[in-house]
PDB file of the backbone (N, CA, C, O) and the ligand in Angstrom, with CONECT records:
HET     ZN  A 101       1
ATOM      1  N   MET A   1      12.999  85.904 132.431  1.00  0.00           N
ATOM      2  CA  MET A   1      12.579  84.942 133.436  1.00  0.00           C
ATOM      3  C   MET A   1      13.198  83.584 133.122  1.00  0.00           C
ATOM      4  O   MET A   1      13.139  83.119 131.983  1.00  0.00           O
ATOM      5  N   SER A   2      13.782  82.959 134.118  1.00  0.00           N
ATOM      6  CA  SER A   2      14.376  81.639 133.932  1.00  0.00           C
ATOM      7  C   SER A   2      13.295  80.568 133.918  1.00  0.00           C
ATOM      8  O   SER A   2      12.127  80.837 134.198  1.00  0.00           O
ATOM      9  N   CYS A   3      13.708  79.346 133.586  1.00  0.00           N
ATOM     10  CA  CYS A   3      12.792  78.218 133.611  1.00  0.00           C
ATOM     11  C   CYS A   3      12.412  77.902 135.054  1.00  0.00           C
ATOM     12  O   CYS A   3      13.128  78.279 135.983  1.00  0.00           O
ATOM     13  N   PRO A   4      11.287  77.208 135.246  1.00  0.00           N
ATOM     14  CA  PRO A   4      10.950  76.738 136.593  1.00  0.00           C
ATOM     15  C   PRO A   4      12.036  75.779 137.089  1.00  0.00           C
ATOM     16  O   PRO A   4      12.713  75.150 136.276  1.00  0.00           O
ATOM     17  N   PRO A   5      12.212  75.659 138.401  1.00  0.00           N
ATOM     18  CA  PRO A   5      13.288  74.814 138.950  1.00  0.00           C
ATOM     19  C   PRO A   5      13.202  73.358 138.511  1.00  0.00           C
ATOM     20  O   PRO A   5      14.228  72.679 138.455  1.00  0.00           O
ATOM     21  N   GLU A   6      12.009  72.858 138.199  1.00  0.00           N
ATOM     22  CA  GLU A   6      11.895  71.451 137.806  1.00  0.00           C
ATOM     23  C   GLU A   6      12.416  71.194 136.395  1.00  0.00           C
ATOM     24  O   GLU A   6      12.554  70.041 135.988  1.00  0.00           O
ATOM     25  N   HIS A   7      12.706  72.265 135.643  1.00  0.00           N
ATOM     26  CA  HIS A   7      13.286  72.089 134.307  1.00  0.00           C
ATOM     27  C   HIS A   7      14.795  71.904 134.429  1.00  0.00           C
ATOM     28  O   HIS A   7      15.523  72.862 134.687  1.00  0.00           O
ATOM     29  N   ARG A   8      15.250  70.705 134.247  1.00  0.00           N
ATOM     30  CA  ARG A   8      16.682  70.400 134.317  1.00  0.00           C
ATOM     31  C   ARG A   8      17.072  69.619 133.064  1.00  0.00           C
ATOM     32  O   ARG A   8      17.485  68.464 133.168  1.00  0.00           O
ATOM     33  N   PRO A   9      16.950  70.227 131.877  1.00  0.00           N
ATOM     34  CA  PRO A   9      17.240  69.500 130.637  1.00  0.00           C
ATOM     35  C   PRO A   9      18.742  69.384 130.391  1.00  0.00           C
ATOM     36  O   PRO A   9      19.544  70.088 131.006  1.00  0.00           O
ATOM     37  N   ALA A  10      19.104  68.488 129.484  1.00  0.00           N
ATOM     38  CA  ALA A  10      20.508  68.326 129.112  1.00  0.00           C
ATOM     39  C   ALA A  10      20.998  69.563 128.360  1.00  0.00           C
ATOM     40  O   ALA A  10      22.137  69.993 128.544  1.00  0.00           O
ATOM     41  N   LEU A  11      20.140  70.135 127.515  1.00  0.00           N
ATOM     42  CA  LEU A  11      20.505  71.337 126.765  1.00  0.00           C
ATOM     43  C   LEU A  11      20.009  72.572 127.507  1.00  0.00           C
ATOM     44  O   LEU A  11      18.833  72.672 127.856  1.00  0.00           O
ATOM     45  N   ARG A  12      20.919  73.508 127.741  1.00  0.00           N
ATOM     46  CA  ARG A  12      20.527  74.761 128.391  1.00  0.00           C
ATOM     47  C   ARG A  12      21.098  75.909 127.577  1.00  0.00           C
ATOM     48  O   ARG A  12      22.133  75.779 126.922  1.00  0.00           O
ATOM     49  N   PHE A  13      20.399  77.034 127.634  1.00  0.00           N
ATOM     50  CA  PHE A  13      20.792  78.223 126.876  1.00  0.00           C
ATOM     51  C   PHE A  13      20.815  79.409 127.825  1.00  0.00           C
ATOM     52  O   PHE A  13      19.957  79.544 128.697  1.00  0.00           O
ATOM     53  N   ARG A  14      21.816  80.269 127.640  1.00  0.00           N
ATOM     54  CA  ARG A  14      21.964  81.432 128.515  1.00  0.00           C
ATOM     55  C   ARG A  14      21.730  82.699 127.712  1.00  0.00           C
ATOM     56  O   ARG A  14      22.286  82.874 126.628  1.00  0.00           O
ATOM     57  N   PHE A  15      20.893  83.588 128.262  1.00  0.00           N
ATOM     58  CA  PHE A  15      20.574  84.853 127.613  1.00  0.00           C
ATOM     59  C   PHE A  15      20.871  85.994 128.574  1.00  0.00           C
ATOM     60  O   PHE A  15      20.675  85.877 129.783  1.00  0.00           O
ATOM     61  N   SER A  16      21.353  87.108 128.006  1.00  0.00           N
ATOM     62  CA  SER A  16      21.564  88.315 128.794  1.00  0.00           C
ATOM     63  C   SER A  16      20.263  89.092 128.850  1.00  0.00           C
ATOM     64  O   SER A  16      19.589  89.274 127.836  1.00  0.00           O
ATOM     65  N   THR A  17      19.916  89.548 130.043  1.00  0.00           N
ATOM     66  CA  THR A  17      18.733  90.401 130.206  1.00  0.00           C
ATOM     67  C   THR A  17      19.129  91.605 131.059  1.00  0.00           C
ATOM     68  O   THR A  17      20.230  91.645 131.608  1.00  0.00           O
ATOM     69  N   ALA A  18      18.244  92.571 131.168  1.00  0.00           N
ATOM     70  CA  ALA A  18      18.516  93.749 131.988  1.00  0.00           C
ATOM     71  C   ALA A  18      18.730  93.355 133.446  1.00  0.00           C
ATOM     72  O   ALA A  18      19.447  94.035 134.180  1.00  0.00           O
ATOM     73  N   ALA A  19      18.101  92.248 133.863  1.00  0.00           N
ATOM     74  CA  ALA A  19      18.227  91.783 135.248  1.00  0.00           C
ATOM     75  C   ALA A  19      19.389  90.813 135.430  1.00  0.00           C
ATOM     76  O   ALA A  19      19.560  90.246 136.509  1.00  0.00           O
ATOM     77  N   GLY A  20      20.199  90.617 134.366  1.00  0.00           N
ATOM     78  CA  GLY A  20      21.320  89.694 134.447  1.00  0.00           C
ATOM     79  C   GLY A  20      21.066  88.470 133.597  1.00  0.00           C
ATOM     80  O   GLY A  20      20.008  88.352 132.978  1.00  0.00           O
ATOM     81  N   PRO A  21      22.031  87.546 133.558  1.00  0.00           N
ATOM     82  CA  PRO A  21      21.880  86.364 132.704  1.00  0.00           C
ATOM     83  C   PRO A  21      20.797  85.418 133.227  1.00  0.00           C
ATOM     84  O   PRO A  21      20.612  85.264 134.434  1.00  0.00           O
ATOM     85  N   VAL A  22      20.084  84.785 132.280  1.00  0.00           N
ATOM     86  CA  VAL A  22      19.089  83.773 132.647  1.00  0.00           C
ATOM     87  C   VAL A  22      19.356  82.521 131.814  1.00  0.00           C
ATOM     88  O   VAL A  22      19.745  82.607 130.650  1.00  0.00           O
ATOM     89  N   ASP A  23      19.142  81.366 132.424  1.00  0.00           N
ATOM     90  CA  ASP A  23      19.300  80.085 131.747  1.00  0.00           C
ATOM     91  C   ASP A  23      17.922  79.528 131.423  1.00  0.00           C
ATOM     92  O   ASP A  23      16.992  79.621 132.223  1.00  0.00           O
ATOM     93  N   LYS A  24      17.810  78.943 130.228  1.00  0.00           N
ATOM     94  CA  LYS A  24      16.521  78.398 129.793  1.00  0.00           C
ATOM     95  C   LYS A  24      16.717  77.051 129.110  1.00  0.00           C
ATOM     96  O   LYS A  24      17.776  76.764 128.552  1.00  0.00           O
ATOM     97  N   CYS A  25      15.662  76.225 129.169  1.00  0.00           N
ATOM     98  CA  CYS A  25      15.644  74.964 128.423  1.00  0.00           C
ATOM     99  C   CYS A  25      15.335  75.303 126.959  1.00  0.00           C
ATOM    100  O   CYS A  25      15.062  76.458 126.631  1.00  0.00           O
ATOM    101  N   LEU A  26      15.380  74.298 126.088  1.00  0.00           N
ATOM    102  CA  LEU A  26      15.149  74.537 124.660  1.00  0.00           C
ATOM    103  C   LEU A  26      13.771  75.137 124.398  1.00  0.00           C
ATOM    104  O   LEU A  26      13.641  76.087 123.627  1.00  0.00           O
ATOM    105  N   ARG A  27      12.746  74.583 125.038  1.00  0.00           N
ATOM    106  CA  ARG A  27      11.377  75.061 124.804  1.00  0.00           C
ATOM    107  C   ARG A  27      11.249  76.529 125.192  1.00  0.00           C
ATOM    108  O   ARG A  27      10.668  77.320 124.449  1.00  0.00           O
ATOM    109  N   HIS A  28      11.788  76.896 126.351  1.00  0.00           N
ATOM    110  CA  HIS A  28      11.693  78.291 126.776  1.00  0.00           C
ATOM    111  C   HIS A  28      12.663  79.178 126.001  1.00  0.00           C
ATOM    112  O   HIS A  28      12.385  80.362 125.808  1.00  0.00           O
ATOM    113  N   ALA A  29      13.795  78.635 125.551  1.00  0.00           N
ATOM    114  CA  ALA A  29      14.746  79.426 124.763  1.00  0.00           C
ATOM    115  C   ALA A  29      14.136  79.819 123.427  1.00  0.00           C
ATOM    116  O   ALA A  29      14.312  80.950 122.975  1.00  0.00           O
ATOM    117  N   ILE A  30      13.418  78.893 122.787  1.00  0.00           N
ATOM    118  CA  ILE A  30      12.782  79.197 121.496  1.00  0.00           C
ATOM    119  C   ILE A  30      11.761  80.314 121.646  1.00  0.00           C
ATOM    120  O   ILE A  30      11.545  81.097 120.720  1.00  0.00           O
ATOM    121  N   LEU A  31      11.134  80.384 122.815  1.00  0.00           N
ATOM    122  CA  LEU A  31      10.116  81.406 123.062  1.00  0.00           C
ATOM    123  C   LEU A  31      10.681  82.647 123.757  1.00  0.00           C
ATOM    124  O   LEU A  31       9.924  83.542 124.133  1.00  0.00           O
ATOM    125  N   HIS A  32      12.005  82.706 123.930  1.00  0.00           N
ATOM    126  CA  HIS A  32      12.637  83.882 124.545  1.00  0.00           C
ATOM    127  C   HIS A  32      12.304  85.105 123.687  1.00  0.00           C
ATOM    128  O   HIS A  32      12.584  85.117 122.488  1.00  0.00           O
ATOM    129  N   GLY A  33      11.716  86.116 124.286  1.00  0.00           N
ATOM    130  CA  GLY A  33      11.171  87.269 123.561  1.00  0.00           C
ATOM    131  C   GLY A  33      12.096  87.877 122.520  1.00  0.00           C
ATOM    132  O   GLY A  33      11.727  87.933 121.347  1.00  0.00           O
ATOM    133  N   PRO A  34      13.303  88.342 122.907  1.00  0.00           N
ATOM    134  CA  PRO A  34      14.185  88.973 121.915  1.00  0.00           C
ATOM    135  C   PRO A  34      14.581  88.027 120.783  1.00  0.00           C
ATOM    136  O   PRO A  34      14.653  88.444 119.626  1.00  0.00           O
ATOM    137  N   LEU A  35      14.836  86.767 121.103  1.00  0.00           N
ATOM    138  CA  LEU A  35      15.187  85.781 120.065  1.00  0.00           C
ATOM    139  C   LEU A  35      14.015  85.593 119.106  1.00  0.00           C
ATOM    140  O   LEU A  35      14.195  85.598 117.888  1.00  0.00           O
ATOM    141  N   PHE A  36      12.822  85.429 119.656  1.00  0.00           N
ATOM    142  CA  PHE A  36      11.616  85.189 118.857  1.00  0.00           C
ATOM    143  C   PHE A  36      11.312  86.392 117.962  1.00  0.00           C
ATOM    144  O   PHE A  36      11.030  86.232 116.775  1.00  0.00           O
ATOM    145  N   ARG A  37      11.370  87.594 118.535  1.00  0.00           N
ATOM    146  CA  ARG A  37      11.066  88.802 117.744  1.00  0.00           C
ATOM    147  C   ARG A  37      12.105  89.025 116.647  1.00  0.00           C
ATOM    148  O   ARG A  37      11.753  89.391 115.525  1.00  0.00           O
ATOM    149  N   THR A  38      13.380  88.809 116.963  1.00  0.00           N
ATOM    150  CA  THR A  38      14.430  88.975 115.957  1.00  0.00           C
ATOM    151  C   THR A  38      14.231  87.995 114.810  1.00  0.00           C
ATOM    152  O   THR A  38      14.396  88.359 113.645  1.00  0.00           O
ATOM    153  N   ALA A  39      13.876  86.754 115.132  1.00  0.00           N
ATOM    154  CA  ALA A  39      13.648  85.753 114.081  1.00  0.00           C
ATOM    155  C   ALA A  39      12.457  86.140 113.210  1.00  0.00           C
ATOM    156  O   ALA A  39      12.491  85.946 111.995  1.00  0.00           O
ATOM    157  N   LEU A  40      11.397  86.688 113.824  1.00  0.00           N
ATOM    158  CA  LEU A  40      10.229  87.109 113.043  1.00  0.00           C
ATOM    159  C   LEU A  40      10.575  88.267 112.109  1.00  0.00           C
ATOM    160  O   LEU A  40      10.158  88.273 110.951  1.00  0.00           O
ATOM    161  N   VAL A  41      11.332  89.245 112.603  1.00  0.00           N
ATOM    162  CA  VAL A  41      11.721  90.387 111.765  1.00  0.00           C
ATOM    163  C   VAL A  41      12.615  89.917 110.620  1.00  0.00           C
ATOM    164  O   VAL A  41      12.448  90.344 109.477  1.00  0.00           O
ATOM    165  N   THR A  42      13.563  89.038 110.935  1.00  0.00           N
ATOM    166  CA  THR A  42      14.440  88.485 109.905  1.00  0.00           C
ATOM    167  C   THR A  42      13.634  87.737 108.856  1.00  0.00           C
ATOM    168  O   THR A  42      13.873  87.886 107.658  1.00  0.00           O
ATOM    169  N   ALA A  43      12.680  86.934 109.308  1.00  0.00           N
ATOM    170  CA  ALA A  43      11.841  86.179 108.369  1.00  0.00           C
ATOM    171  C   ALA A  43      11.033  87.126 107.489  1.00  0.00           C
ATOM    172  O   ALA A  43      10.867  86.870 106.296  1.00  0.00           O
ATOM    173  N   ALA A  44      10.531  88.212 108.062  1.00  0.00           N
ATOM    174  CA  ALA A  44       9.731  89.162 107.277  1.00  0.00           C
ATOM    175  C   ALA A  44      10.585  89.827 106.199  1.00  0.00           C
ATOM    176  O   ALA A  44      10.162  89.932 105.048  1.00  0.00           O
ATOM    177  N   ILE A  45      11.779  90.273 106.568  1.00  0.00           N
ATOM    178  CA  ILE A  45      12.641  90.983 105.610  1.00  0.00           C
ATOM    179  C   ILE A  45      13.191  90.017 104.555  1.00  0.00           C
ATOM    180  O   ILE A  45      13.040  90.242 103.355  1.00  0.00           O
ATOM    181  N   VAL A  46      13.827  88.949 105.018  1.00  0.00           N
ATOM    182  CA  VAL A  46      14.469  88.025 104.079  1.00  0.00           C
ATOM    183  C   VAL A  46      13.428  87.224 103.301  1.00  0.00           C
ATOM    184  O   VAL A  46      13.603  86.972 102.109  1.00  0.00           O
ATOM    185  N   GLY A  47      12.353  86.825 103.964  1.00  0.00           N
ATOM    186  CA  GLY A  47      11.296  86.077 103.289  1.00  0.00           C
ATOM    187  C   GLY A  47      10.644  86.884 102.179  1.00  0.00           C
ATOM    188  O   GLY A  47      10.352  86.359 101.105  1.00  0.00           O
ATOM    189  N   THR A  48      10.416  88.173 102.448  1.00  0.00           N
ATOM    190  CA  THR A  48       9.837  89.037 101.418  1.00  0.00           C
ATOM    191  C   THR A  48      10.793  89.186 100.247  1.00  0.00           C
ATOM    192  O   THR A  48      10.380  89.134  99.088  1.00  0.00           O
ATOM    193  N   THR A  49      12.076  89.372 100.552  1.00  0.00           N
ATOM    194  CA  THR A  49      13.079  89.520  99.493  1.00  0.00           C
ATOM    195  C   THR A  49      13.174  88.249  98.655  1.00  0.00           C
ATOM    196  O   THR A  49      13.171  88.313  97.425  1.00  0.00           O
ATOM    197  N   LEU A  50      13.258  87.100  99.310  1.00  0.00           N
ATOM    198  CA  LEU A  50      13.364  85.836  98.570  1.00  0.00           C
ATOM    199  C   LEU A  50      12.108  85.549  97.758  1.00  0.00           C
ATOM    200  O   LEU A  50      12.185  85.031  96.644  1.00  0.00           O
ATOM    201  N   THR A  51      10.953  85.886  98.320  1.00  0.00           N
ATOM    202  CA  THR A  51       9.705  85.685  97.572  1.00  0.00           C
ATOM    203  C   THR A  51       9.678  86.584  96.344  1.00  0.00           C
ATOM    204  O   THR A  51       9.247  86.160  95.272  1.00  0.00           O
ATOM    205  N   ALA A  52      10.137  87.824  96.496  1.00  0.00           N
ATOM    206  CA  ALA A  52      10.178  88.735  95.347  1.00  0.00           C
ATOM    207  C   ALA A  52      11.122  88.208  94.274  1.00  0.00           C
ATOM    208  O   ALA A  52      10.810  88.258  93.084  1.00  0.00           O
ATOM    209  N   ILE A  53      12.275  87.702  94.699  1.00  0.00           N
ATOM    210  CA  ILE A  53      13.254  87.176  93.729  1.00  0.00           C
ATOM    211  C   ILE A  53      12.707  85.937  93.033  1.00  0.00           C
ATOM    212  O   ILE A  53      12.775  85.825  91.809  1.00  0.00           O
ATOM    213  N   ASN A  54      12.164  85.005  93.816  1.00  0.00           N
ATOM    214  CA  ASN A  54      11.781  83.706  93.258  1.00  0.00           C
ATOM    215  C   ASN A  54      10.397  83.684  92.618  1.00  0.00           C
ATOM    216  O   ASN A  54      10.180  82.961  91.646  1.00  0.00           O
ATOM    217  N   GLN A  55       9.459  84.466  93.149  1.00  0.00           N
ATOM    218  CA  GLN A  55       8.072  84.393  92.666  1.00  0.00           C
ATOM    219  C   GLN A  55       7.556  85.729  92.169  1.00  0.00           C
ATOM    220  O   GLN A  55       6.391  85.839  91.785  1.00  0.00           O
ATOM    221  N   GLY A  56       8.416  86.759  92.170  1.00  0.00           N
ATOM    222  CA  GLY A  56       7.965  88.095  91.798  1.00  0.00           C
ATOM    223  C   GLY A  56       7.326  88.169  90.424  1.00  0.00           C
ATOM    224  O   GLY A  56       6.300  88.827  90.250  1.00  0.00           O
ATOM    225  N   ASN A  57       7.925  87.498  89.441  1.00  0.00           N
ATOM    226  CA  ASN A  57       7.357  87.554  88.089  1.00  0.00           C
ATOM    227  C   ASN A  57       5.963  86.937  88.037  1.00  0.00           C
ATOM    228  O   ASN A  57       5.079  87.446  87.347  1.00  0.00           O
ATOM    229  N   VAL A  58       5.769  85.848  88.762  1.00  0.00           N
ATOM    230  CA  VAL A  58       4.450  85.192  88.784  1.00  0.00           C
ATOM    231  C   VAL A  58       3.438  86.094  89.488  1.00  0.00           C
ATOM    232  O   VAL A  58       2.325  86.287  88.998  1.00  0.00           O
ATOM    233  N   LEU A  59       3.832  86.649  90.644  1.00  0.00           N
ATOM    234  CA  LEU A  59       2.901  87.488  91.416  1.00  0.00           C
ATOM    235  C   LEU A  59       2.563  88.768  90.656  1.00  0.00           C
ATOM    236  O   LEU A  59       1.417  89.217  90.674  1.00  0.00           O
ATOM    237  N   LEU A  60       3.561  89.357  89.987  1.00  0.00           N
ATOM    238  CA  LEU A  60       3.304  90.596  89.243  1.00  0.00           C
ATOM    239  C   LEU A  60       2.429  90.358  88.013  1.00  0.00           C
ATOM    240  O   LEU A  60       1.801  91.289  87.509  1.00  0.00           O
ATOM    241  N   SER A  61       2.385  89.127  87.532  1.00  0.00           N
ATOM    242  CA  SER A  61       1.515  88.832  86.389  1.00  0.00           C
ATOM    243  C   SER A  61       0.055  88.742  86.819  1.00  0.00           C
ATOM    244  O   SER A  61      -0.840  88.674  85.976  1.00  0.00           O
ATOM    245  N   GLY A  62      -0.187  88.743  88.135  1.00  0.00           N
ATOM    246  CA  GLY A  62      -1.550  88.671  88.647  1.00  0.00           C
ATOM    247  C   GLY A  62      -2.006  87.254  88.933  1.00  0.00           C
ATOM    248  O   GLY A  62      -3.116  87.036  89.418  1.00  0.00           O
ATOM    249  N   ALA A  63      -1.150  86.296  88.632  1.00  0.00           N
ATOM    250  CA  ALA A  63      -1.509  84.897  88.887  1.00  0.00           C
ATOM    251  C   ALA A  63      -1.102  84.507  90.305  1.00  0.00           C
ATOM    252  O   ALA A  63      -0.175  85.076  90.882  1.00  0.00           O
ATOM    253  N   PHE A  64      -1.810  83.529  90.848  1.00  0.00           N
ATOM    254  CA  PHE A  64      -1.424  82.952  92.142  1.00  0.00           C
ATOM    255  C   PHE A  64      -1.690  81.456  92.072  1.00  0.00           C
ATOM    256  O   PHE A  64      -2.697  80.970  92.587  1.00  0.00           O
ATOM    257  N   PRO A  65      -0.770  80.725  91.422  1.00  0.00           N
ATOM    258  CA  PRO A  65      -0.966  79.280  91.298  1.00  0.00           C
ATOM    259  C   PRO A  65      -0.964  78.604  92.668  1.00  0.00           C
ATOM    260  O   PRO A  65      -0.280  79.058  93.585  1.00  0.00           O
ATOM    261  N   PRO A  66      -1.726  77.523  92.806  1.00  0.00           N
ATOM    262  CA  PRO A  66      -1.843  76.836  94.107  1.00  0.00           C
ATOM    263  C   PRO A  66      -0.511  76.415  94.709  1.00  0.00           C
ATOM    264  O   PRO A  66      -0.400  76.314  95.931  1.00  0.00           O
ATOM    265  N   ILE A  67       0.494  76.168  93.893  1.00  0.00           N
ATOM    266  CA  ILE A  67       1.795  75.732  94.428  1.00  0.00           C
ATOM    267  C   ILE A  67       2.400  76.789  95.365  1.00  0.00           C
ATOM    268  O   ILE A  67       3.196  76.463  96.245  1.00  0.00           O
ATOM    269  N   LEU A  68       2.014  78.054  95.167  1.00  0.00           N
ATOM    270  CA  LEU A  68       2.568  79.117  96.017  1.00  0.00           C
ATOM    271  C   LEU A  68       2.026  79.068  97.443  1.00  0.00           C
ATOM    272  O   LEU A  68       2.605  79.674  98.345  1.00  0.00           O
ATOM    273  N   TYR A  69       0.905  78.343  97.657  1.00  0.00           N
ATOM    274  CA  TYR A  69       0.362  78.226  99.019  1.00  0.00           C
ATOM    275  C   TYR A  69       1.316  77.517  99.965  1.00  0.00           C
ATOM    276  O   TYR A  69       1.253  77.735 101.175  1.00  0.00           O
ATOM    277  N   TRP A  70       2.202  76.669  99.439  1.00  0.00           N
ATOM    278  CA  TRP A  70       3.212  76.068 100.314  1.00  0.00           C
ATOM    279  C   TRP A  70       4.602  76.650 100.066  1.00  0.00           C
ATOM    280  O   TRP A  70       5.436  76.672 100.971  1.00  0.00           O
ATOM    281  N   LYS A  71       4.857  77.126  98.832  1.00  0.00           N
ATOM    282  CA  LYS A  71       6.200  77.652  98.548  1.00  0.00           C
ATOM    283  C   LYS A  71       6.491  78.945  99.310  1.00  0.00           C
ATOM    284  O   LYS A  71       7.595  79.121  99.826  1.00  0.00           O
ATOM    285  N   ILE A  72       5.529  79.836  99.384  1.00  0.00           N
ATOM    286  CA  ILE A  72       5.776  81.114 100.053  1.00  0.00           C
ATOM    287  C   ILE A  72       5.963  80.926 101.563  1.00  0.00           C
ATOM    288  O   ILE A  72       6.919  81.472 102.116  1.00  0.00           O
ATOM    289  N   PRO A  73       5.094  80.180 102.253  1.00  0.00           N
ATOM    290  CA  PRO A  73       5.363  79.956 103.687  1.00  0.00           C
ATOM    291  C   PRO A  73       6.706  79.257 103.926  1.00  0.00           C
ATOM    292  O   PRO A  73       7.404  79.559 104.894  1.00  0.00           O
ATOM    293  N   LEU A  74       7.063  78.326 103.042  1.00  0.00           N
ATOM    294  CA  LEU A  74       8.353  77.652 103.184  1.00  0.00           C
ATOM    295  C   LEU A  74       9.497  78.652 103.005  1.00  0.00           C
ATOM    296  O   LEU A  74      10.506  78.573 103.705  1.00  0.00           O
ATOM    297  N   THR A  75       9.343  79.583 102.077  1.00  0.00           N
ATOM    298  CA  THR A  75      10.361  80.610 101.847  1.00  0.00           C
ATOM    299  C   THR A  75      10.541  81.479 103.099  1.00  0.00           C
ATOM    300  O   THR A  75      11.667  81.840 103.440  1.00  0.00           O
ATOM    301  N   PHE A  76       9.454  81.811 103.776  1.00  0.00           N
ATOM    302  CA  PHE A  76       9.553  82.624 104.999  1.00  0.00           C
ATOM    303  C   PHE A  76      10.098  81.813 106.173  1.00  0.00           C
ATOM    304  O   PHE A  76      10.736  82.369 107.068  1.00  0.00           O
ATOM    305  N   SER A  77       9.852  80.506 106.175  1.00  0.00           N
ATOM    306  CA  SER A  77      10.300  79.698 107.311  1.00  0.00           C
ATOM    307  C   SER A  77      11.816  79.517 107.328  1.00  0.00           C
ATOM    308  O   SER A  77      12.400  79.323 108.394  1.00  0.00           O
ATOM    309  N   VAL A  78      12.460  79.577 106.164  1.00  0.00           N
ATOM    310  CA  VAL A  78      13.908  79.341 106.119  1.00  0.00           C
ATOM    311  C   VAL A  78      14.681  80.404 106.905  1.00  0.00           C
ATOM    312  O   VAL A  78      15.473  80.038 107.773  1.00  0.00           O
ATOM    313  N   PRO A  79      14.489  81.706 106.643  1.00  0.00           N
ATOM    314  CA  PRO A  79      15.227  82.684 107.454  1.00  0.00           C
ATOM    315  C   PRO A  79      14.831  82.659 108.926  1.00  0.00           C
ATOM    316  O   PRO A  79      15.652  82.962 109.791  1.00  0.00           O
ATOM    317  N   TYR A  80      13.584  82.304 109.220  1.00  0.00           N
ATOM    318  CA  TYR A  80      13.177  82.187 110.627  1.00  0.00           C
ATOM    319  C   TYR A  80      13.984  81.088 111.312  1.00  0.00           C
ATOM    320  O   TYR A  80      14.485  81.279 112.420  1.00  0.00           O
ATOM    321  N   LEU A  81      14.108  79.945 110.653  1.00  0.00           N
ATOM    322  CA  LEU A  81      14.842  78.819 111.240  1.00  0.00           C
ATOM    323  C   LEU A  81      16.337  79.100 111.321  1.00  0.00           C
ATOM    324  O   LEU A  81      16.989  78.707 112.289  1.00  0.00           O
ATOM    325  N   VAL A  82      16.888  79.781 110.310  1.00  0.00           N
ATOM    326  CA  VAL A  82      18.314  80.110 110.339  1.00  0.00           C
ATOM    327  C   VAL A  82      18.598  81.064 111.492  1.00  0.00           C
ATOM    328  O   VAL A  82      19.561  80.877 112.235  1.00  0.00           O
ATOM    329  N   SER A  83      17.759  82.088 111.641  1.00  0.00           N
ATOM    330  CA  SER A  83      17.959  83.050 112.723  1.00  0.00           C
ATOM    331  C   SER A  83      17.843  82.371 114.087  1.00  0.00           C
ATOM    332  O   SER A  83      18.676  82.591 114.967  1.00  0.00           O
ATOM    333  N   THR A  84      16.810  81.548 114.261  1.00  0.00           N
ATOM    334  CA  THR A  84      16.594  80.867 115.548  1.00  0.00           C
ATOM    335  C   THR A  84      17.726  79.898 115.853  1.00  0.00           C
ATOM    336  O   THR A  84      18.232  79.862 116.975  1.00  0.00           O
ATOM    337  N   THR A  85      18.125  79.113 114.858  1.00  0.00           N
ATOM    338  CA  THR A  85      19.197  78.138 115.068  1.00  0.00           C
ATOM    339  C   THR A  85      20.512  78.828 115.415  1.00  0.00           C
ATOM    340  O   THR A  85      21.230  78.387 116.312  1.00  0.00           O
ATOM    341  N   SER A  86      20.826  79.910 114.707  1.00  0.00           N
ATOM    342  CA  SER A  86      22.068  80.634 114.987  1.00  0.00           C
ATOM    343  C   SER A  86      22.057  81.202 116.397  1.00  0.00           C
ATOM    344  O   SER A  86      23.046  81.091 117.121  1.00  0.00           O
ATOM    345  N   ALA A  87      20.948  81.808 116.790  1.00  0.00           N
ATOM    346  CA  ALA A  87      20.867  82.391 118.132  1.00  0.00           C
ATOM    347  C   ALA A  87      20.997  81.308 119.199  1.00  0.00           C
ATOM    348  O   ALA A  87      21.661  81.513 120.215  1.00  0.00           O
ATOM    349  N   LEU A  88      20.368  80.158 118.970  1.00  0.00           N
ATOM    350  CA  LEU A  88      20.457  79.077 119.960  1.00  0.00           C
ATOM    351  C   LEU A  88      21.870  78.517 120.037  1.00  0.00           C
ATOM    352  O   LEU A  88      22.355  78.190 121.120  1.00  0.00           O
ATOM    353  N   ARG A  89      22.526  78.406 118.892  1.00  0.00           N
ATOM    354  CA  ARG A  89      23.894  77.851 118.904  1.00  0.00           C
ATOM    355  C   ARG A  89      24.850  78.743 119.678  1.00  0.00           C
ATOM    356  O   ARG A  89      25.698  78.242 120.417  1.00  0.00           O
ATOM    357  N   ILE A  90      24.731  80.062 119.522  1.00  0.00           N
ATOM    358  CA  ILE A  90      25.669  80.932 120.249  1.00  0.00           C
ATOM    359  C   ILE A  90      25.242  81.136 121.695  1.00  0.00           C
ATOM    360  O   ILE A  90      26.022  81.645 122.499  1.00  0.00           O
ATOM    361  N   SER A  91      24.013  80.746 122.043  1.00  0.00           N
ATOM    362  CA  SER A  91      23.533  80.907 123.411  1.00  0.00           C
ATOM    363  C   SER A  91      23.662  79.625 124.222  1.00  0.00           C
ATOM    364  O   SER A  91      23.386  79.621 125.422  1.00  0.00           O
ATOM    365  N   ARG A  92      24.075  78.545 123.585  1.00  0.00           N
ATOM    366  CA  ARG A  92      24.124  77.265 124.269  1.00  0.00           C
ATOM    367  C   ARG A  92      25.144  77.292 125.393  1.00  0.00           C
ATOM    368  O   ARG A  92      26.278  77.740 125.222  1.00  0.00           O
ATOM    369  N   LYS A  93      24.716  76.807 126.532  1.00  0.00           N
ATOM    370  CA  LYS A  93      25.586  76.756 127.707  1.00  0.00           C
ATOM    371  C   LYS A  93      26.225  75.376 127.760  1.00  0.00           C
ATOM    372  O   LYS A  93      25.536  74.356 127.734  1.00  0.00           O
ATOM    373  N   ARG A  94      27.544  75.358 127.835  1.00  0.00           N
ATOM    374  CA  ARG A  94      28.260  74.066 127.833  1.00  0.00           C
ATOM    375  C   ARG A  94      28.777  73.723 129.206  1.00  0.00           C
ATOM    376  O   ARG A  94      29.400  72.678 129.388  1.00  0.00           O
TER     377      ARG A  94
HETATM  378 ZN    ZN A 101      12.134  75.537 130.573  1.00  0.00          ZN2+
END
C-alpha cells in the first residue's frame, strides 16, 4: 500500500510488491512489512551471534551483571539498524 496522497516528502522510497511498485515516505518505508520483518530476522540471528561472542562467557558463568541490560539490546539494535539502513538506501527514489 502506498502512502496517502497528502504525503509528499522530499525523501521517497520505492518497493516492489505483488501488485507492482509502491512509493512510500520514510515513516511508511521503515514500517514496510518485508523490510521490517527482514530487519527483525537479521537482528535475531546476528544479535544472538554477537551476544554469544561478546558476552557468552559471562552468561555461561550464570552471572547477569546489570551492564548487560543495556549492552545486549544495543548489540541487537546494530544489525537491525544496518539492515534497515541498507534496505532504505537501495530503495531510495531519486
Ligand atoms: Zn507516508
